[in-house]
Biopython code that builds the backbone (N, CA, C, O; Angstrom):
import numpy as np
from Bio.PDB.StructureBuilder import StructureBuilder

atoms = [
    (1, "MET", "N", (25.698, -32.243, -1.489)),
    (1, "MET", "CA", (26.222, -33.200, -0.514)),
    (1, "MET", "C", (27.717, -32.965, -0.272)),
    (1, "MET", "O", (28.186, -32.996, 0.866)),
    (2, "PHE", "N", (28.458, -32.730, -1.365)),
    (2, "PHE", "CA", (29.892, -32.522, -1.221)),
    (2, "PHE", "C", (30.178, -31.302, -0.358)),
    (2, "PHE", "O", (31.089, -31.329, 0.469)),
    (3, "GLU", "N", (29.403, -30.223, -0.542)),
    (3, "GLU", "CA", (29.616, -29.015, 0.257)),
    (3, "GLU", "C", (29.402, -29.304, 1.735)),
    (3, "GLU", "O", (30.137, -28.789, 2.577)),
    (4, "MET", "N", (28.403, -30.122, 2.062)),
    (4, "MET", "CA", (28.118, -30.460, 3.451)),
    (4, "MET", "C", (29.274, -31.262, 4.053)),
    (4, "MET", "O", (29.689, -31.000, 5.182)),
    (5, "VAL", "N", (29.781, -32.216, 3.320)),
    (5, "VAL", "CA", (30.916, -33.020, 3.784)),
    (5, "VAL", "C", (32.135, -32.116, 3.943)),
    (5, "VAL", "O", (32.861, -32.212, 4.933)),
    (6, "GLU", "N", (32.355, -31.246, 2.973)),
    (6, "GLU", "CA", (33.500, -30.339, 3.014)),
    (6, "GLU", "C", (33.440, -29.453, 4.257)),
    (6, "GLU", "O", (34.438, -29.308, 4.963)),
    (7, "LYS", "N", (32.287, -28.866, 4.525)),
    (7, "LYS", "CA", (32.136, -28.001, 5.695)),
    (7, "LYS", "C", (32.363, -28.773, 6.984)),
    (7, "LYS", "O", (33.006, -28.270, 7.906)),
    (8, "ALA", "N", (31.844, -29.983, 7.054)),
    (8, "ALA", "CA", (32.007, -30.791, 8.259)),
    (8, "ALA", "C", (33.473, -31.127, 8.505)),
    (8, "ALA", "O", (33.952, -31.036, 9.635)),
    (9, "VAL", "N", (34.181, -31.511, 7.457)),
    (9, "VAL", "CA", (35.592, -31.865, 7.607)),
    (9, "VAL", "C", (36.409, -30.625, 7.933)),
    (9, "VAL", "O", (37.278, -30.669, 8.803)),
    (10, "LEU", "N", (36.142, -29.521, 7.246)),
    (10, "LEU", "CA", (36.876, -28.280, 7.509)),
    (10, "LEU", "C", (36.670, -27.827, 8.948)),
    (10, "LEU", "O", (37.614, -27.403, 9.614)),
    (11, "THR", "N", (35.455, -27.915, 9.414)),
    (11, "THR", "CA", (35.169, -27.535, 10.797)),
    (11, "THR", "C", (35.894, -28.455, 11.754)),
    (11, "THR", "O", (36.480, -27.994, 12.734)),
    (12, "GLY", "N", (35.862, -29.744, 11.486)),
    (12, "GLY", "CA", (36.510, -30.715, 12.361)),
    (12, "GLY", "C", (38.015, -30.604, 12.385)),
    (12, "GLY", "O", (38.639, -30.808, 13.426)),
    (13, "LEU", "N", (38.605, -30.284, 11.253)),
    (13, "LEU", "CA", (40.056, -30.234, 11.177)),
    (13, "LEU", "C", (40.630, -28.891, 11.623)),
    (13, "LEU", "O", (41.748, -28.833, 12.137)),
    (14, "GLY", "N", (39.878, -27.823, 11.432)),
    (14, "GLY", "CA", (40.365, -26.506, 11.836)),
    (14, "GLY", "C", (41.696, -26.207, 11.203)),
    (14, "GLY", "O", (41.843, -26.272, 9.983)),
    (15, "ALA", "N", (42.674, -25.879, 12.031)),
    (15, "ALA", "CA", (43.998, -25.487, 11.543)),
    (15, "ALA", "C", (44.978, -26.645, 11.608)),
    (15, "ALA", "O", (46.180, -26.431, 11.767)),
    (16, "LEU", "N", (44.490, -27.846, 11.489)),
    (16, "LEU", "CA", (45.335, -29.037, 11.566)),
    (16, "LEU", "C", (46.347, -29.055, 10.432)),
    (16, "LEU", "O", (45.994, -28.808, 9.278)),
    (17, "SER", "N", (47.572, -29.338, 10.745)),
    (17, "SER", "CA", (48.599, -29.487, 9.726)),
    (17, "SER", "C", (48.466, -30.862, 9.096)),
    (17, "SER", "O", (48.404, -31.879, 9.786)),
    (18, "LEU", "N", (48.423, -30.868, 7.789)),
    (18, "LEU", "CA", (48.302, -32.137, 7.086)),
    (18, "LEU", "C", (49.652, -32.551, 6.529)),
    (18, "LEU", "O", (50.221, -31.858, 5.685)),
    (19, "SER", "N", (50.156, -33.656, 6.989)),
    (19, "SER", "CA", (51.375, -34.186, 6.405)),
    (19, "SER", "C", (51.029, -34.765, 5.040)),
    (19, "SER", "O", (49.860, -34.994, 4.730)),
    (20, "GLN", "N", (52.034, -34.994, 4.245)),
    (20, "GLN", "CA", (51.796, -35.542, 2.915)),
    (20, "GLN", "C", (51.108, -36.902, 3.008)),
    (20, "GLN", "O", (50.188, -37.185, 2.241)),
    (21, "LYS", "N", (51.549, -37.740, 3.941)),
    (21, "LYS", "CA", (50.959, -39.077, 4.102)),
    (21, "LYS", "C", (49.506, -38.965, 4.513)),
    (21, "LYS", "O", (48.647, -39.655, 3.962)),
    (22, "LEU", "N", (49.219, -38.095, 5.485)),
    (22, "LEU", "CA", (47.848, -37.920, 5.933)),
    (22, "LEU", "C", (46.984, -37.396, 4.796)),
    (22, "LEU", "O", (45.844, -37.828, 4.628)),
    (23, "ALA", "N", (47.522, -36.473, 4.019)),
    (23, "ALA", "CA", (46.783, -35.918, 2.889)),
    (23, "ALA", "C", (46.461, -37.012, 1.873)),
    (23, "ALA", "O", (45.349, -37.073, 1.347)),
    (24, "GLU", "N", (47.435, -37.869, 1.604)),
    (24, "GLU", "CA", (47.202, -38.962, 0.648)),
    (24, "GLU", "C", (46.151, -39.937, 1.175)),
    (24, "GLU", "O", (45.285, -40.386, 0.424)),
    (25, "ASP", "N", (46.228, -40.262, 2.468)),
    (25, "ASP", "CA", (45.236, -41.162, 3.066)),
    (25, "ASP", "C", (43.841, -40.549, 3.034)),
    (25, "ASP", "O", (42.860, -41.231, 2.738)),
    (26, "LEU", "N", (43.762, -39.253, 3.341)),
    (26, "LEU", "CA", (42.477, -38.567, 3.321)),
    (26, "LEU", "C", (41.909, -38.544, 1.911)),
    (26, "LEU", "O", (40.717, -38.777, 1.714)),
    (27, "LEU", "N", (42.749, -38.267, 0.942)),
    (27, "LEU", "CA", (42.319, -38.245, -0.452)),
    (27, "LEU", "C", (41.764, -39.609, -0.863)),
    (27, "LEU", "O", (40.715, -39.686, -1.503)),
    (28, "LYS", "N", (42.457, -40.670, -0.500)),
    (28, "LYS", "CA", (42.004, -42.024, -0.825)),
    (28, "LYS", "C", (40.643, -42.310, -0.194)),
    (28, "LYS", "O", (39.747, -42.856, -0.838)),
    (29, "GLU", "N", (40.506, -41.930, 1.075)),
    (29, "GLU", "CA", (39.244, -42.167, 1.781)),
    (29, "GLU", "C", (38.097, -41.360, 1.169)),
    (29, "GLU", "O", (36.985, -41.870, 1.029)),
    (30, "LEU", "N", (38.360, -40.126, 0.812)),
    (30, "LEU", "CA", (37.327, -39.288, 0.200)),
    (30, "LEU", "C", (36.877, -39.887, -1.132)),
    (30, "LEU", "O", (35.686, -39.906, -1.445)),
    (31, "LYS", "N", (37.834, -40.370, -1.903)),
    (31, "LYS", "CA", (37.496, -40.975, -3.190)),
    (31, "LYS", "C", (36.635, -42.216, -3.001)),
    (31, "LYS", "O", (35.670, -42.425, -3.736)),
    (32, "GLU", "N", (36.986, -43.049, -2.004)),
    (32, "GLU", "CA", (36.256, -44.292, -1.779)),
    (32, "GLU", "C", (34.868, -44.045, -1.172)),
    (32, "GLU", "O", (33.863, -44.537, -1.683)),
    (33, "LYS", "N", (34.828, -43.282, -0.083)),
    (33, "LYS", "CA", (33.573, -43.095, 0.651)),
    (33, "LYS", "C", (32.589, -42.176, -0.047)),
    (33, "LYS", "O", (31.385, -42.433, -0.048)),
    (34, "TYR", "N", (33.102, -41.100, -0.642)),
    (34, "TYR", "CA", (32.203, -40.087, -1.190)),
    (34, "TYR", "C", (32.224, -40.032, -2.711)),
    (34, "TYR", "O", (31.675, -39.114, -3.320)),
    (35, "LYS", "N", (32.857, -41.017, -3.306)),
    (35, "LYS", "CA", (32.898, -41.134, -4.766)),
    (35, "LYS", "C", (33.376, -39.834, -5.429)),
    (35, "LYS", "O", (32.839, -39.396, -6.447)),
    (36, "MET", "N", (34.387, -39.246, -4.824)),
    (36, "MET", "CA", (34.953, -38.019, -5.379)),
    (36, "MET", "C", (35.935, -38.380, -6.479)),
    (36, "MET", "O", (36.576, -39.431, -6.452)),
    (37, "SER", "N", (36.032, -37.495, -7.430)),
    (37, "SER", "CA", (37.036, -37.699, -8.472)),
    (37, "SER", "C", (38.408, -37.352, -7.894)),
    (37, "SER", "O", (38.516, -36.723, -6.841)),
    (38, "GLU", "N", (39.433, -37.769, -8.595)),
    (38, "GLU", "CA", (40.806, -37.465, -8.171)),
    (38, "GLU", "C", (40.988, -35.951, -8.051)),
    (38, "GLU", "O", (41.568, -35.455, -7.085)),
    (39, "GLU", "N", (40.481, -35.233, -9.050)),
    (39, "GLU", "CA", (40.639, -33.768, -9.063)),
    (39, "GLU", "C", (39.879, -33.117, -7.903)),
    (39, "GLU", "O", (40.418, -32.224, -7.249)),
    (40, "GLU", "N", (38.642, -33.543, -7.636)),
    (40, "GLU", "CA", (37.878, -32.990, -6.504)),
    (40, "GLU", "C", (38.602, -33.251, -5.184)),
    (40, "GLU", "O", (38.691, -32.379, -4.320)),
    (41, "GLY", "N", (39.108, -34.459, -5.055)),
    (41, "GLY", "CA", (39.821, -34.812, -3.838)),
    (41, "GLY", "C", (41.073, -33.984, -3.648)),
    (41, "GLY", "O", (41.352, -33.517, -2.544)),
    (42, "LYS", "N", (41.832, -33.799, -4.722)),
    (42, "LYS", "CA", (43.058, -32.993, -4.636)),
    (42, "LYS", "C", (42.728, -31.544, -4.289)),
    (42, "LYS", "O", (43.416, -30.925, -3.477)),
    (43, "GLN", "N", (41.686, -31.009, -4.897)),
    (43, "GLN", "CA", (41.296, -29.633, -4.607)),
    (43, "GLN", "C", (40.902, -29.490, -3.136)),
    (43, "GLN", "O", (41.251, -28.507, -2.482)),
    (44, "PHE", "N", (40.179, -30.470, -2.634)),
    (44, "PHE", "CA", (39.740, -30.450, -1.248)),
    (44, "PHE", "C", (40.940, -30.515, -0.298)),
    (44, "PHE", "O", (41.010, -29.744, 0.659)),
    (45, "VAL", "N", (41.868, -31.413, -0.550)),
    (45, "VAL", "CA", (43.054, -31.552, 0.293)),
    (45, "VAL", "C", (43.916, -30.292, 0.204)),
    (45, "VAL", "O", (44.454, -29.833, 1.211)),
    (46, "ASP", "N", (44.044, -29.738, -0.994)),
    (46, "ASP", "CA", (44.800, -28.486, -1.149)),
    (46, "ASP", "C", (44.169, -27.370, -0.320)),
    (46, "ASP", "O", (44.867, -26.575, 0.309)),
    (47, "LYS", "N", (42.847, -27.324, -0.329)),
    (47, "LYS", "CA", (42.132, -26.312, 0.450)),
    (47, "LYS", "C", (42.394, -26.514, 1.941)),
    (47, "LYS", "O", (42.603, -25.545, 2.671)),
    (48, "LEU", "N", (42.384, -27.749, 2.388)),
    (48, "LEU", "CA", (42.669, -28.032, 3.798)),
    (48, "LEU", "C", (44.079, -27.603, 4.175)),
    (48, "LEU", "O", (44.293, -27.006, 5.230)),
    (49, "GLN", "N", (45.034, -27.907, 3.316)),
    (49, "GLN", "CA", (46.424, -27.550, 3.597)),
    (49, "GLN", "C", (46.606, -26.034, 3.615)),
    (49, "GLN", "O", (47.365, -25.516, 4.436)),
    (50, "THR", "N", (45.929, -25.323, 2.731)),
    (50, "THR", "CA", (45.993, -23.865, 2.722)),
    (50, "THR", "C", (45.404, -23.301, 4.005)),
    (50, "THR", "O", (45.974, -22.391, 4.606)),
    (51, "LEU", "N", (44.259, -23.842, 4.428)),
    (51, "LEU", "CA", (43.645, -23.380, 5.669)),
    (51, "LEU", "C", (44.544, -23.658, 6.866)),
    (51, "LEU", "O", (44.644, -22.832, 7.774)),
    (52, "ALA", "N", (45.195, -24.812, 6.873)),
    (52, "ALA", "CA", (46.098, -25.151, 7.971)),
    (52, "ALA", "C", (47.273, -24.175, 8.013)),
    (52, "ALA", "O", (47.664, -23.718, 9.087)),
    (53, "LYS", "N", (47.828, -23.860, 6.862)),
    (53, "LYS", "CA", (48.952, -22.919, 6.793)),
    (53, "LYS", "C", (48.511, -21.543, 7.271)),
    (53, "LYS", "O", (49.214, -20.900, 8.050)),
    (54, "ASP", "N", (47.352, -21.090, 6.809)),
    (54, "ASP", "CA", (46.841, -19.791, 7.232)),
    (54, "ASP", "C", (46.594, -19.769, 8.738)),
    (54, "ASP", "O", (46.858, -18.767, 9.403)),
    (55, "GLY", "N", (46.090, -20.874, 9.267)),
    (55, "GLY", "CA", (45.840, -20.971, 10.708)),
    (55, "GLY", "C", (47.126, -20.883, 11.502)),
    (55, "GLY", "O", (47.184, -20.194, 12.521)),
    (56, "ARG", "N", (48.152, -21.572, 11.048)),
    (56, "ARG", "CA", (49.453, -21.512, 11.735)),
    (56, "ARG", "C", (50.003, -20.090, 11.721)),
    (56, "ARG", "O", (50.537, -19.609, 12.720)),
    (57, "THR", "N", (49.865, -19.426, 10.578)),
    (57, "THR", "CA", (50.352, -18.048, 10.454)),
    (57, "THR", "C", (49.627, -17.139, 11.436)),
    (57, "THR", "O", (50.254, -16.318, 12.106)),
    (58, "ARG", "N", (48.315, -17.280, 11.523)),
    (58, "ARG", "CA", (47.536, -16.450, 12.456)),
    (58, "ARG", "C", (47.921, -16.738, 13.902)),
    (58, "ARG", "O", (48.014, -15.814, 14.711)),
    (59, "VAL", "N", (48.145, -17.993, 14.233)),
    (59, "VAL", "CA", (48.526, -18.349, 15.602)),
    (59, "VAL", "C", (49.877, -17.728, 15.952)),
    (59, "VAL", "O", (50.047, -17.198, 17.050)),
    (60, "VAL", "N", (50.829, -17.787, 15.036)),
    (60, "VAL", "CA", (52.152, -17.193, 15.273)),
    (60, "VAL", "C", (52.018, -15.686, 15.469)),
    (60, "VAL", "O", (52.622, -15.121, 16.381)),
    (61, "GLU", "N", (51.230, -15.037, 14.620)),
    (61, "GLU", "CA", (51.041, -13.586, 14.735)),
    (61, "GLU", "C", (50.407, -13.230, 16.082)),
    (61, "GLU", "O", (50.835, -12.281, 16.739)),
    (62, "MET", "N", (49.399, -13.981, 16.488)),
    (62, "MET", "CA", (48.740, -13.713, 17.770)),
    (62, "MET", "C", (49.704, -13.930, 18.926)),
    (62, "MET", "O", (49.719, -13.147, 19.877)),
    (63, "ALA", "N", (50.509, -14.983, 18.855)),
    (63, "ALA", "CA", (51.473, -15.270, 19.916)),
    (63, "ALA", "C", (52.503, -14.152, 20.016)),
    (63, "ALA", "O", (52.835, -13.713, 21.117)),
    (64, "GLU", "N", (53.011, -13.689, 18.881)),
    (64, "GLU", "CA", (53.986, -12.607, 18.883)),
    (64, "GLU", "C", (53.395, -11.333, 19.481)),
    (64, "GLU", "O", (54.062, -10.633, 20.242)),
    (65, "THR", "N", (52.165, -11.040, 19.142)),
    (65, "THR", "CA", (51.490, -9.864, 19.686)),
    (65, "THR", "C", (51.352, -9.970, 21.196)),
    (65, "THR", "O", (51.612, -9.005, 21.916)),
    (66, "GLU", "N", (50.946, -11.130, 21.676)),
    (66, "GLU", "CA", (50.772, -11.312, 23.120)),
    (66, "GLU", "C", (52.098, -11.249, 23.868)),
    (66, "GLU", "O", (52.160, -10.727, 24.981)),
    (67, "VAL", "N", (53.160, -11.778, 23.259)),
    (67, "VAL", "CA", (54.487, -11.712, 23.887)),
    (67, "VAL", "C", (54.935, -10.254, 23.976)),
    (67, "VAL", "O", (55.450, -9.821, 25.006)),
    (68, "ARG", "N", (54.737, -9.498, 22.894)),
    (68, "ARG", "CA", (55.094, -8.072, 22.916)),
    (68, "ARG", "C", (54.327, -7.338, 24.008)),
    (68, "ARG", "O", (54.908, -6.530, 24.732)),
    (69, "LYS", "N", (53.032, -7.609, 24.137)),
    (69, "LYS", "CA", (52.220, -6.966, 25.179)),
    (69, "LYS", "C", (52.751, -7.311, 26.569)),
    (69, "LYS", "O", (52.872, -6.439, 27.429)),
    (70, "ALA", "N", (53.065, -8.583, 26.781)),
    (70, "ALA", "CA", (53.570, -9.019, 28.082)),
    (70, "ALA", "C", (54.919, -8.371, 28.385)),
    (70, "ALA", "O", (55.168, -7.967, 29.520)),
    (71, "MET", "N", (55.794, -8.269, 27.378)),
    (71, "MET", "CA", (57.099, -7.631, 27.573)),
    (71, "MET", "C", (56.923, -6.155, 27.918)),
    (71, "MET", "O", (57.584, -5.643, 28.821)),
    (72, "ASP", "N", (56.036, -5.477, 27.203)),
    (72, "ASP", "CA", (55.788, -4.061, 27.489)),
    (72, "ASP", "C", (55.241, -3.876, 28.902)),
    (72, "ASP", "O", (55.664, -2.983, 29.635)),
    (73, "LYS", "N", (54.312, -4.720, 29.262)),
    (73, "LYS", "CA", (53.695, -4.631, 30.589)),
    (73, "LYS", "C", (54.725, -4.872, 31.693)),
    (73, "LYS", "O", (54.672, -4.235, 32.744)),
    (74, "ALA", "N", (55.659, -5.790, 31.454)),
    (74, "ALA", "CA", (56.687, -6.108, 32.441)),
    (74, "ALA", "C", (57.869, -5.132, 32.384)),
    (74, "ALA", "O", (58.776, -5.202, 33.213)),
    (75, "GLY", "N", (57.854, -4.232, 31.409)),
    (75, "GLY", "CA", (58.939, -3.267, 31.279)),
    (75, "GLY", "C", (60.194, -3.841, 30.660)),
    (75, "GLY", "O", (61.282, -3.302, 30.863)),
    (76, "LEU", "N", (60.070, -4.921, 29.913)),
    (76, "LEU", "CA", (61.225, -5.549, 29.269)),
    (76, "LEU", "C", (61.451, -4.956, 27.881)),
    (76, "LEU", "O", (60.525, -4.439, 27.256)),
    (77, "VAL", "N", (62.682, -5.037, 27.412)),
    (77, "VAL", "CA", (62.992, -4.568, 26.059)),
    (77, "VAL", "C", (63.227, -5.776, 25.163)),
    (77, "VAL", "O", (63.599, -6.857, 25.620)),
    (78, "ASN", "N", (62.999, -5.557, 23.880)),
    (78, "ASN", "CA", (63.250, -6.651, 22.934)),
    (78, "ASN", "C", (64.735, -6.717, 22.614)),
    (78, "ASN", "O", (65.498, -5.849, 23.036)),
    (79, "ARG", "N", (65.144, -7.720, 21.886)),
    (79, "ARG", "CA", (66.559, -7.951, 21.596)),
    (79, "ARG", "C", (67.174, -6.786, 20.825)),
    (79, "ARG", "O", (68.305, -6.383, 21.097)),
    (80, "GLU", "N", (66.437, -6.254, 19.877)),
    (80, "GLU", "CA", (66.936, -5.140, 19.073)),
    (80, "GLU", "C", (67.232, -3.928, 19.969)),
    (80, "GLU", "O", (68.291, -3.310, 19.856)),
    (81, "GLU", "N", (66.314, -3.605, 20.835)),
    (81, "GLU", "CA", (66.507, -2.479, 21.756)),
    (81, "GLU", "C", (67.664, -2.757, 22.717)),
    (81, "GLU", "O", (68.467, -1.868, 23.000)),
    (82, "PHE", "N", (67.748, -3.985, 23.214)),
    (82, "PHE", "CA", (68.850, -4.364, 24.099)),
    (82, "PHE", "C", (70.194, -4.179, 23.407)),
    (82, "PHE", "O", (71.115, -3.595, 23.977)),
    (83, "ASP", "N", (70.307, -4.674, 22.183)),
    (83, "ASP", "CA", (71.564, -4.553, 21.438)),
    (83, "ASP", "C", (71.921, -3.089, 21.186)),
    (83, "ASP", "O", (73.091, -2.713, 21.255)),
    (84, "ARG", "N", (70.917, -2.266, 20.895)),
    (84, "ARG", "CA", (71.155, -0.840, 20.670)),
    (84, "ARG", "C", (71.674, -0.182, 21.948)),
    (84, "ARG", "O", (72.632, 0.590, 21.913)),
    (85, "LEU", "N", (71.037, -0.495, 23.071)),
    (85, "LEU", "CA", (71.467, 0.069, 24.351)),
    (85, "LEU", "C", (72.863, -0.425, 24.750)),
    (85, "LEU", "O", (73.668, 0.342, 25.276)),
    (86, "LYS", "N", (73.142, -1.691, 24.502)),
    (86, "LYS", "CA", (74.457, -2.255, 24.811)),
    (86, "LYS", "C", (75.544, -1.540, 24.015)),
    (86, "LYS", "O", (76.590, -1.186, 24.560)),
    (87, "ALA", "N", (75.291, -1.330, 22.728)),
    (87, "ALA", "CA", (76.260, -0.641, 21.875)),
    (87, "ALA", "C", (76.477, 0.783, 22.376)),
    (87, "ALA", "O", (77.604, 1.278, 22.358)),
    (88, "ARG", "N", (75.424, 1.437, 22.817)),
    (88, "ARG", "CA", (75.555, 2.803, 23.333)),
    (88, "ARG", "C", (76.387, 2.828, 24.611)),
    (88, "ARG", "O", (77.246, 3.696, 24.769)),
    (89, "VAL", "N", (76.146, 1.897, 25.519)),
    (89, "VAL", "CA", (76.928, 1.820, 26.755)),
    (89, "VAL", "C", (78.397, 1.579, 26.437)),
    (89, "VAL", "O", (79.273, 2.213, 27.026)),
    (90, "GLU", "N", (78.672, 0.661, 25.503)),
    (90, "GLU", "CA", (80.063, 0.383, 25.125)),
    (90, "GLU", "C", (80.726, 1.618, 24.531)),
    (90, "GLU", "O", (81.896, 1.889, 24.803)),
    (91, "GLU", "N", (79.989, 2.362, 23.729)),
    (91, "GLU", "CA", (80.522, 3.588, 23.144)),
    (91, "GLU", "C", (80.830, 4.615, 24.240)),
    (91, "GLU", "O", (81.882, 5.254, 24.211)),
    (92, "LEU", "N", (79.932, 4.774, 25.191)),
    (92, "LEU", "CA", (80.153, 5.712, 26.300)),
    (92, "LEU", "C", (81.340, 5.278, 27.158)),
    (92, "LEU", "O", (82.113, 6.118, 27.620)),
    (93, "GLU", "N", (81.486, 3.976, 27.373)),
    (93, "GLU", "CA", (82.638, 3.491, 28.148)),
    (93, "GLU", "C", (83.945, 3.808, 27.431)),
    (93, "GLU", "O", (84.919, 4.209, 28.068)),
    (94, "ARG", "N", (83.975, 3.632, 26.109)),
    (94, "ARG", "CA", (85.180, 3.957, 25.331)),
    (94, "ARG", "C", (85.507, 5.449, 25.441)),
    (94, "ARG", "O", (86.667, 5.839, 25.570)),
    (95, "LYS", "N", (84.463, 6.265, 25.387)),
    (95, "LYS", "CA", (84.692, 7.714, 25.495)),
    (95, "LYS", "C", (85.243, 8.065, 26.872)),
    (95, "LYS", "O", (86.132, 8.910, 26.980)),
    (96, "LEU", "N", (84.732, 7.435, 27.918)),
    (96, "LEU", "CA", (85.207, 7.695, 29.277)),
    (96, "LEU", "C", (86.666, 7.260, 29.436)),
    (96, "LEU", "O", (87.468, 7.959, 30.056)),
    (97, "GLU", "N", (86.998, 6.103, 28.871)),
    (97, "GLU", "CA", (88.379, 5.615, 28.948)),
    (97, "GLU", "C", (89.316, 6.537, 28.194)),
    (97, "GLU", "O", (90.452, 6.753, 28.617)),
    (98, "GLY", "N", (88.853, 7.077, 27.090)),
    (98, "GLY", "CA", (89.677, 7.958, 26.271)),
    (98, "GLY", "C", (89.866, 9.335, 26.886)),
    (98, "GLY", "O", (90.823, 10.037, 26.561)),
    (99, "SER", "N", (88.963, 9.720, 27.765)),
    (99, "SER", "CA", (89.085, 11.063, 28.368)),
    (99, "SER", "C", (89.981, 11.063, 29.590)),
    (99, "SER", "O", (90.287, 12.125, 30.133)),
    (100, "GLY", "N", (90.411, 9.877, 30.035)),
    (100, "GLY", "CA", (91.321, 9.768, 31.151)),
    (100, "GLY", "C", (90.657, 9.857, 32.516)),
    (100, "GLY", "O", (91.343, 10.055, 33.519)),
    (101, "SER", "N", (89.382, 9.721, 32.573)),
    (101, "SER", "CA", (88.689, 9.805, 33.871)),
    (101, "SER", "C", (88.758, 8.531, 34.647)),
    (101, "SER", "O", (88.223, 8.452, 35.752)),
]
sb = StructureBuilder()
sb.init_structure("model")
sb.init_model(0)
sb.init_chain("A")
sb.init_seg("    ")
for serial, (resi, resn, name, xyz) in enumerate(atoms, 1):
    if name == "N":
        sb.init_residue(resn, " ", resi, " ")
    sb.init_atom(name, np.array(xyz, "f"), 0.0, 1.0, " ", f" {name:<3s}", serial, name[0])
structure = sb.get_structure()
């Protein structure tokens, strides 16, 4: 029964971020409704928080990948490349000024 409840809640919550207050409220409710022990409840909430963190990490990685693809497609450079090119232009300008042209 616990596995069924766990799967249902995990599916429903997905990558939801659990605040400490929400986690405490959920733990209390699980203990009352499903007669879970304190330890079972804590393990369950910890698992939810880990899944939420992993979900956020995956979303950030996917977003970064899509932004890079869009920048490449649009012919844009990233900040690192821009700074490198800017430094090169400044160096070339200094050389031109020094040559008296």
